[in-house]
A tleap script that builds the chain and sets N, CA, C and O, in Angstrom:
source leaprc.protein.ff14SB
mol = sequence {
  NMET ASP TYR VAL SER ALA LEU VAL PRO PRO
  VAL VAL MET ALA VAL PHE PHE ILE GLY VAL
  ILE ARG VAL ILE VAL LYS THR GLN GLY GLY
  ALA ASN LYS ALA LYS GLU ASP ALA ALA VAL
  ASP ALA ALA LEU ALA ARG GLY GLU GLY ALA
  ARG PRO ALA SER ARG GLY THR ASP CALA
}
set mol.1.N position { -48.749 8.618 223.661 }
set mol.1.CA position { -47.423 8.091 223.950 }
set mol.1.C position { -47.444 7.080 225.075 }
set mol.1.O position { -46.453 6.381 225.288 }
set mol.2.N position { -48.534 6.984 225.795 }
set mol.2.CA position { -48.611 5.990 226.863 }
set mol.2.C position { -48.558 4.570 226.317 }
set mol.2.O position { -48.012 3.669 226.954 }
set mol.3.N position { -49.130 4.380 225.132 }
set mol.3.CA position { -49.120 3.035 224.562 }
set mol.3.C position { -47.701 2.608 224.202 }
set mol.3.O position { -47.388 1.420 224.279 }
set mol.4.N position { -46.845 3.530 223.816 }
set mol.4.CA position { -45.453 3.189 223.499 }
set mol.4.C position { -44.728 2.748 224.763 }
set mol.4.O position { -44.030 1.734 224.752 }
set mol.5.N position { -44.881 3.488 225.841 }
set mol.5.CA position { -44.216 3.117 227.078 }
set mol.5.C position { -44.796 1.831 227.661 }
set mol.5.O position { -44.115 1.133 228.411 }
set mol.6.N position { -46.040 1.510 227.327 }
set mol.6.CA position { -46.633 0.261 227.802 }
set mol.6.C position { -46.151 -0.932 226.989 }
set mol.6.O position { -46.103 -2.045 227.512 }
set mol.7.N position { -45.792 -0.729 225.725 }
set mol.7.CA position { -45.370 -1.834 224.858 }
set mol.7.C position { -43.873 -2.114 224.906 }
set mol.7.O position { -43.445 -3.216 224.563 }
set mol.8.N position { -43.070 -1.137 225.324 }
set mol.8.CA position { -41.618 -1.313 225.293 }
set mol.8.C position { -41.143 -2.463 226.192 }
set mol.8.O position { -40.381 -3.302 225.711 }
set mol.9.N position { -41.544 -2.553 227.457 }
set mol.9.CA position { -41.023 -3.646 228.288 }
set mol.9.C position { -41.347 -5.057 227.756 }
set mol.9.O position { -40.453 -5.903 227.758 }
set mol.10.N position { -42.576 -5.353 227.303 }
set mol.10.CA position { -42.818 -6.684 226.760 }
set mol.10.C position { -42.002 -6.977 225.503 }
set mol.10.O position { -41.553 -8.105 225.301 }
set mol.11.N position { -41.814 -5.974 224.670 }
set mol.11.CA position { -41.033 -6.181 223.446 }
set mol.11.C position { -39.575 -6.456 223.803 }
set mol.11.O position { -38.956 -7.348 223.222 }
set mol.12.N position { -39.029 -5.715 224.738 }
set mol.12.CA position { -37.644 -5.930 225.163 }
set mol.12.C position { -37.488 -7.323 225.774 }
set mol.12.O position { -36.512 -8.018 225.492 }
set mol.13.N position { -38.440 -7.730 226.603 }
set mol.13.CA position { -38.361 -9.067 227.203 }
set mol.13.C position { -38.489 -10.157 226.149 }
set mol.13.O position { -37.815 -11.183 226.243 }
set mol.14.N position { -39.338 -9.955 225.151 }
set mol.14.CA position { -39.499 -10.941 224.094 }
set mol.14.C position { -38.215 -11.083 223.284 }
set mol.14.O position { -37.813 -12.198 222.952 }
set mol.15.N position { -37.578 -9.981 222.967 }
set mol.15.CA position { -36.312 -10.027 222.219 }
set mol.15.C position { -35.244 -10.733 223.040 }
set mol.15.O position { -34.501 -11.561 222.514 }
set mol.16.N position { -35.163 -10.414 224.311 }
set mol.16.CA position { -34.185 -11.067 225.180 }
set mol.16.C position { -34.460 -12.565 225.279 }
set mol.16.O position { -33.530 -13.370 225.222 }
set mol.17.N position { -35.718 -12.941 225.426 }
set mol.17.CA position { -36.090 -14.354 225.532 }
set mol.17.C position { -35.729 -15.110 224.260 }
set mol.17.O position { -35.200 -16.220 224.326 }
set mol.18.N position { -36.010 -14.518 223.106 }
set mol.18.CA position { -35.656 -15.158 221.829 }
set mol.18.C position { -34.143 -15.328 221.730 }
set mol.18.O position { -33.666 -16.359 221.255 }
set mol.19.N position { -33.391 -14.333 222.174 }
set mol.19.CA position { -31.931 -14.444 222.152 }
set mol.19.C position { -31.429 -15.558 223.048 }
set mol.19.O position { -30.513 -16.288 222.670 }
set mol.20.N position { -32.013 -15.701 224.230 }
set mol.20.CA position { -31.607 -16.775 225.148 }
set mol.20.C position { -31.912 -18.140 224.537 }
set mol.20.O position { -31.087 -19.052 224.602 }
set mol.21.N position { -33.088 -18.280 223.948 }
set mol.21.CA position { -33.449 -19.551 223.323 }
set mol.21.C position { -32.506 -19.875 222.171 }
set mol.21.O position { -32.107 -21.028 222.008 }
set mol.22.N position { -32.145 -18.881 221.374 }
set mol.22.CA position { -31.217 -19.127 220.261 }
set mol.22.C position { -29.855 -19.584 220.770 }
set mol.22.O position { -29.247 -20.481 220.187 }
set mol.23.N position { -29.373 -18.978 221.847 }
set mol.23.CA position { -28.077 -19.388 222.414 }
set mol.23.C position { -28.155 -20.815 222.926 }
set mol.23.O position { -27.230 -21.599 222.713 }
set mol.24.N position { -29.241 -21.163 223.595 }
set mol.24.CA position { -29.395 -22.518 224.119 }
set mol.24.C position { -29.408 -23.526 222.979 }
set mol.24.O position { -28.746 -24.561 223.056 }
set mol.25.N position { -30.154 -23.232 221.927 }
set mol.25.CA position { -30.250 -24.165 220.801 }
set mol.25.C position { -28.907 -24.290 220.092 }
set mol.25.O position { -28.519 -25.392 219.704 }
set mol.26.N position { -28.203 -23.199 219.918 }
set mol.26.CA position { -26.917 -23.246 219.221 }
set mol.26.C position { -25.856 -24.009 220.006 }
set mol.26.O position { -24.972 -24.618 219.404 }
set mol.27.N position { -25.922 -23.989 221.333 }
set mol.27.CA position { -24.887 -24.653 222.123 }
set mol.27.C position { -25.187 -26.121 222.373 }
set mol.27.O position { -24.383 -26.811 222.999 }
set mol.28.N position { -26.311 -26.610 221.904 }
set mol.28.CA position { -26.614 -28.037 222.052 }
set mol.28.C position { -25.837 -28.798 220.993 }
set mol.28.O position { -25.801 -28.403 219.828 }
set mol.29.N position { -25.218 -29.891 221.410 }
set mol.29.CA position { -24.467 -30.697 220.454 }
set mol.29.C position { -23.168 -30.031 220.076 }
set mol.29.O position { -22.585 -29.285 220.864 }
set mol.30.N position { -22.717 -30.300 218.873 }
set mol.30.CA position { -21.488 -29.683 218.396 }
set mol.30.C position { -20.253 -30.349 218.985 }
set mol.30.O position { -20.281 -31.511 219.390 }
set mol.31.N position { -19.173 -29.583 219.021 }
set mol.31.CA position { -17.878 -30.107 219.446 }
set mol.31.C position { -17.860 -30.460 220.926 }
set mol.31.O position { -17.121 -31.357 221.331 }
set mol.32.N position { -18.646 -29.785 221.732 }
set mol.32.CA position { -18.621 -30.030 223.175 }
set mol.32.C position { -19.544 -31.163 223.613 }
set mol.32.O position { -19.533 -31.541 224.784 }
set mol.33.N position { -20.339 -31.710 222.703 }
set mol.33.CA position { -21.314 -32.714 223.093 }
set mol.33.C position { -20.641 -33.940 223.703 }
set mol.33.O position { -21.096 -34.432 224.735 }
set mol.34.N position { -19.584 -34.439 223.102 }
set mol.34.CA position { -18.906 -35.626 223.620 }
set mol.34.C position { -18.312 -35.340 225.001 }
set mol.34.O position { -18.366 -36.190 225.889 }
set mol.35.N position { -17.750 -34.156 225.180 }
set mol.35.CA position { -17.160 -33.795 226.468 }
set mol.35.C position { -18.244 -33.680 227.545 }
set mol.35.O position { -18.053 -34.134 228.673 }
set mol.36.N position { -19.378 -33.074 227.191 }
set mol.36.CA position { -20.468 -32.943 228.156 }
set mol.36.C position { -21.049 -34.310 228.502 }
set mol.36.O position { -21.349 -34.586 229.664 }
set mol.37.N position { -21.207 -35.167 227.489 }
set mol.37.CA position { -21.736 -36.506 227.742 }
set mol.37.C position { -20.791 -37.309 228.636 }
set mol.37.O position { -21.242 -38.047 229.512 }
set mol.38.N position { -19.497 -37.168 228.419 }
set mol.38.CA position { -18.521 -37.882 229.244 }
set mol.38.C position { -18.575 -37.387 230.690 }
set mol.38.O position { -18.446 -38.181 231.622 }
set mol.39.N position { -18.763 -36.090 230.878 }
set mol.39.CA position { -18.848 -35.548 232.238 }
set mol.39.C position { -20.087 -36.064 232.951 }
set mol.39.O position { -20.032 -36.392 234.136 }
set mol.40.N position { -21.208 -36.137 232.237 }
set mol.40.CA position { -22.439 -36.659 232.839 }
set mol.40.C position { -22.289 -38.131 233.164 }
set mol.40.O position { -22.705 -38.573 234.235 }
set mol.41.N position { -21.696 -38.905 232.249 }
set mol.41.CA position { -21.490 -40.332 232.508 }
set mol.41.C position { -20.578 -40.550 233.716 }
set mol.41.O position { -20.821 -41.452 234.517 }
set mol.42.N position { -19.535 -39.733 233.852 }
set mol.42.CA position { -18.628 -39.864 234.996 }
set mol.42.C position { -19.354 -39.528 236.296 }
set mol.42.O position { -19.155 -40.194 237.312 }
set mol.43.N position { -20.192 -38.498 236.265 }
set mol.43.CA position { -20.937 -38.123 237.473 }
set mol.43.C position { -21.921 -39.220 237.855 }
set mol.43.O position { -22.082 -39.525 239.037 }
set mol.44.N position { -22.582 -39.814 236.864 }
set mol.44.CA position { -23.514 -40.910 237.152 }
set mol.44.C position { -22.771 -42.130 237.698 }
set mol.44.O position { -23.268 -42.804 238.601 }
set mol.45.N position { -21.594 -42.415 237.160 }
set mol.45.CA position { -20.813 -43.547 237.652 }
set mol.45.C position { -20.366 -43.321 239.090 }
set mol.45.O position { -20.377 -44.249 239.898 }
set mol.46.N position { -19.971 -42.087 239.412 }
set mol.46.CA position { -19.596 -41.781 240.795 }
set mol.46.C position { -20.803 -41.934 241.714 }
set mol.46.O position { -20.680 -42.433 242.833 }
set mol.47.N position { -21.961 -41.506 241.241 }
set mol.47.CA position { -23.176 -41.624 242.043 }
set mol.47.C position { -23.557 -43.074 242.276 }
set mol.47.O position { -23.977 -43.439 243.374 }
set mol.48.N position { -23.415 -43.885 241.272 }
set mol.48.CA position { -23.724 -45.315 241.412 }
set mol.48.C position { -22.711 -45.991 242.341 }
set mol.48.O position { -23.077 -46.877 243.113 }
set mol.49.N position { -21.457 -45.583 242.270 }
set mol.49.CA position { -20.429 -46.178 243.114 }
set mol.49.C position { -20.573 -45.775 244.574 }
set mol.49.O position { -20.099 -46.494 245.453 }
set mol.50.N position { -21.207 -44.661 244.852 }
set mol.50.CA position { -21.348 -44.181 246.216 }
set mol.50.C position { -22.507 -44.845 246.951 }
set mol.50.O position { -22.590 -44.753 248.176 }
set mol.51.N position { -23.396 -45.507 246.232 }
set mol.51.CA position { -24.527 -46.155 246.885 }
set mol.51.C position { -24.076 -47.395 247.644 }
set mol.51.O position { -23.217 -48.134 247.161 }
set mol.52.N position { -24.633 -47.632 248.805 }
set mol.52.CA position { -24.275 -48.855 249.523 }
set mol.52.C position { -24.839 -50.086 248.810 }
set mol.52.O position { -25.869 -50.022 248.138 }
set mol.53.N position { -24.154 -51.173 248.972 }
set mol.53.CA position { -24.580 -52.407 248.321 }
set mol.53.C position { -25.921 -52.851 248.918 }
set mol.53.O position { -26.117 -52.817 250.132 }
set mol.54.N position { -26.825 -53.261 248.047 }
set mol.54.CA position { -28.143 -53.691 248.522 }
set mol.54.C position { -28.043 -55.134 248.999 }
set mol.54.O position { -27.272 -55.935 248.471 }
set mol.55.N position { -28.830 -55.432 249.993 }
set mol.55.CA position { -28.834 -56.785 250.551 }
set mol.55.C position { -29.861 -57.631 249.817 }
set mol.55.O position { -30.813 -57.108 249.237 }
set mol.56.N position { -29.663 -58.932 249.847 }
set mol.56.CA position { -30.551 -59.847 249.151 }
set mol.56.C position { -31.867 -60.085 249.853 }
set mol.56.O position { -32.769 -60.684 249.267 }
set mol.57.N position { -32.010 -59.640 251.087 }
set mol.57.CA position { -33.236 -59.900 251.828 }
set mol.57.C position { -34.158 -58.697 251.732 }
set mol.57.O position { -33.773 -57.581 252.079 }
set mol.58.N position { -35.358 -58.925 251.266 }
set mol.58.CA position { -36.381 -57.883 251.227 }
set mol.58.C position { -37.394 -58.146 252.291 }
set mol.58.O position { -37.717 -59.304 252.555 }
set mol.59.N position { -37.911 -57.119 252.916 }
set mol.59.CA position { -38.889 -57.296 253.995 }
set mol.59.C position { -40.280 -57.345 253.466 }
set mol.59.O position { -41.229 -57.489 254.237 }
savepdb mol mol.pdb
quit
C-alpha cells in the first residue's frame, strides 16, 4: 500500500495541472478577446503618453 500513497500526490497534481491548462486555453479568445485587447492597447497608450519627450541631441 505504500506505492498507492506514493502515487496519489503526483496524480492529483497532474489532474489539477491539466484542469488549469484547459481553463487557460478555453478562456483565450472568444467574446472577451476584443475587450482584453482594447484594455491592453489603452494601457500601452497611457504608458507611451507618460514618457517624457526625447530630445534631438544624442551624446
